[in-house]
C-alpha positions in Angstrom: -28.5 21.7 -29.1 -29.4 22.4 -25.5 -30.6 18.9 -25.1 -27.3 17.6 -26.3 -25.4 19.8 -23.8 -27.6 18.7 -20.9 -27.1 15.0 -21.9 -23.4 15.5 -22.0 -23.4 17.2 -18.6 -25.4 14.4 -17.1 -23.1 11.8 -18.6 -20.0 13.6 -17.2 -21.7 13.9 -13.8 -22.5 10.2 -13.7 -19.0 9.3 -14.8 -17.6 11.5 -12.1 -19.8 10.1 -9.4 -19.4 6.5 -10.4 -15.7 6.9 -11.1 -14.8 8.1 -7.6 -15.7 4.9 -5.8 -13.8 2.9 -8.3 -10.6 4.9 -7.7 -11.1 4.5 -3.9 -11.6 0.8 -4.3 -8.4 0.6 -6.4 -6.5 2.5 -3.7 -7.8 0.2 -1.0 -6.8 -2.8 -3.1 -3.2 -1.5 -3.1 -3.3 -0.9 0.6 -4.7 -4.4 1.2 -2.0 -5.9 -1.0 0.7 -3.9 0.8 -0.6 -5.2 4.2 -0.5 -8.8 3.0 3.0 -8.5 1.6 4.2 -6.7 4.8 2.7 -9.6 6.9 4.6 -12.1 4.7 7.8 -10.1 5.1 7.4 -10.1 8.9 6.7 -13.9 8.9 9.8 -14.7 6.8 11.8 -12.3 9.0 10.7 -14.2 12.1 12.1 -17.4 10.5 15.4 -15.6 9.8 14.9 -15.4 6.1 16.1 -11.9 5.3 16.1 -12.5 1.5 12.4 -13.5 1.5 11.6 -10.6 3.8 13.2 -8.2 1.3 11.2 -9.6 -1.6 7.9 -9.2 0.2 8.8 -5.8 1.7 9.6 -4.6 -1.8 6.2 -5.9 -3.0 4.5 -4.1 -0.1 6.4 -0.9 -0.9 5.3 -1.0 -4.6 1.6 -1.4 -3.6 1.9 1.2 -0.8 3.4 3.8 -3.1 0.7 3.0 -5.8 -2.1 3.5 -3.3 -2.2 7.3 -3.9 -3.9 8.0 -0.6 -2.9 11.0 1.6 -2.6 9.4 5.0 0.1 9.7 7.7 -0.2 6.0 8.5 0.6 5.3 4.8 3.6 7.5 5.0 4.9 5.8 8.2 4.2 2.4 6.7 6.3 3.3 3.7 9.2 4.5 5.9 9.1 1.2 7.8 9.1 -0.8 4.6 12.1 1.1 3.3 13.9 0.4 6.6 12.9 -3.2 6.5 14.4 -3.5 3.0 17.6 -1.8 4.0 18.1 -3.9 7.1 17.0 -7.1 5.3 19.6 -6.5 2.5 22.2 -6.1 5.2 21.2 -9.5 6.6 19.7 -8.0 9.8 16.5 -10.1 9.8 15.6 -9.2 13.4 15.6 -5.5 12.9 14.0 -5.8 9.4 11.3 -7.9 11.0 10.5 -5.1 13.5 10.2 -2.6 10.7 8.0 -5.0 8.7 5.7 -5.4 11.7 5.7 -1.6 12.1 4.6 -1.3 8.5 1.8 -3.8 9.1 0.6 -1.8 12.1 0.5 1.5 10.2 -0.7 0.2 6.8 -3.6 -1.5 8.6 -4.7 1.9 9.9 -5.0 3.4 6.4 -8.7 4.1 5.5 
């Protein structure tokens, strides 16, 4: 019985130790995807394509919110993405582009 408990404890410890890096990698994957979408949003905005900017900013926002990381840069990136979406929907590609670029800057700093 004691052997069984020890084995279970070791298994749980191994899962906990191995599981943490997997969660961190998943979070980083979301942040990476958010950065890529934000870059695409900014690129489309520079071309005056507000509708495409909104599409990519929304994708970036979904990934940023799914990252689950506590980081002030992530919070600022999310704020910029929301502003980019709002201005993009209003057809203000120039202002939306500035916010998309701000999102790229902040999201790139998330560790």
